[in-house]
C-alpha positions as CSV (number, residue, x, y, z in Angstrom):
1,M,-16.7,-29.4,-0.1
2,E,-14.2,-30.8,-2.6
3,K,-10.9,-32.0,-1.3
4,G,-8.5,-29.1,-1.4
5,E,-11.2,-26.5,-2.0
6,D,-10.2,-24.6,1.2
7,M,-6.5,-24.7,0.3
8,N,-6.7,-21.1,-1.0
9,K,-9.0,-19.7,1.5
10,I,-7.6,-16.8,3.5
11,R,-7.3,-17.3,7.3
12,S,-6.3,-13.6,8.0
13,I,-5.0,-10.4,6.4
14,Q,-3.1,-7.5,7.7
15,L,-3.2,-4.2,5.7
16,L,0.3,-2.8,5.9
17,D,1.9,0.5,5.1
18,D,2.9,1.2,1.5
19,H,-0.1,-0.6,0.1
20,K,0.9,-4.2,1.0
21,I,-1.3,-6.9,2.3
22,A,0.0,-9.7,4.5
23,V,-2.0,-12.8,3.8
24,E,-2.2,-16.1,5.7
25,L,-4.0,-18.9,4.0
26,E,-5.9,-21.8,5.7
27,N,-3.2,-24.2,4.6
28,G,-0.6,-22.4,6.6
29,S,1.1,-20.6,3.8
30,S,1.6,-16.9,3.9
31,F,2.8,-14.1,1.7
32,V,2.9,-10.3,1.3
33,Y,1.0,-9.0,-1.7
34,N,2.2,-5.6,-3.0
35,L,-0.8,-3.7,-4.4
36,K,1.2,-0.5,-5.2
37,P,1.9,-1.4,-8.9
38,R,-1.9,-1.7,-9.5
39,L,-2.8,1.7,-8.0
40,Q,-2.4,3.3,-11.4
41,S,-5.4,1.2,-12.8
42,I,-8.9,2.7,-12.7
43,R,-10.0,-0.3,-10.7
44,F,-7.7,0.3,-7.7
45,A,-7.0,4.1,-8.0
46,A,-9.2,4.9,-5.0
47,L,-6.8,2.8,-2.8
48,E,-4.0,5.4,-3.2
49,D,-5.6,7.0,-0.2
50,I,-3.8,5.0,2.5
51,E,-6.6,5.6,5.1
52,F,-9.2,4.1,2.7
53,F,-6.8,1.2,1.9
54,K,-6.5,0.4,5.6
55,Q,-10.3,0.1,5.9
56,G,-10.4,-3.1,3.8
57,R,-11.7,-6.2,5.5
58,L,-11.7,-9.9,4.8
59,V,-15.0,-11.3,3.6
60,D,-16.0,-15.0,3.5
61,N,-12.3,-15.9,3.7
62,E,-12.1,-15.3,-0.1
63,Y,-11.5,-11.6,-0.7
64,V,-10.6,-8.2,0.6
65,W,-13.5,-5.8,0.5
66,W,-13.3,-2.0,0.4
67,S,-16.7,-1.2,-1.2
68,D,-19.3,-3.0,-3.3
69,S,-17.3,-2.1,-6.4
70,L,-13.8,-2.6,-5.0
71,M,-12.7,-6.1,-4.0
72,L,-9.5,-8.1,-4.4
73,Y,-9.9,-11.9,-4.6
74,T,-7.5,-14.5,-3.3
75,Y,-7.0,-16.0,-6.8
76,E,-5.9,-12.6,-8.1
77,M,-3.2,-12.3,-5.5
78,L,-2.1,-15.9,-6.0
79,D,-2.0,-15.5,-9.8
80,A,0.1,-12.4,-9.5
81,M,2.6,-14.2,-7.1
82,K,3.1,-16.8,-9.8
83,K,4.4,-14.3,-12.4
């Protein structure tokens, strides 16, 4: 493993109301990602159903998985936070 490779690995997630995801990274950083603005896209439209959204789970400390065709990767959340 390269030095710093696990810096952006997710330690834990909590799926919150209003389509927000509380994320804690392995490096101790944490943030809340608001998925709501992306629900209008075809990719994330199914997550408008809050019950389905709440079924997401962390896989390999790298992404949130809802189905084989619906995942959200750590780098996507971090990139959005930079904007």
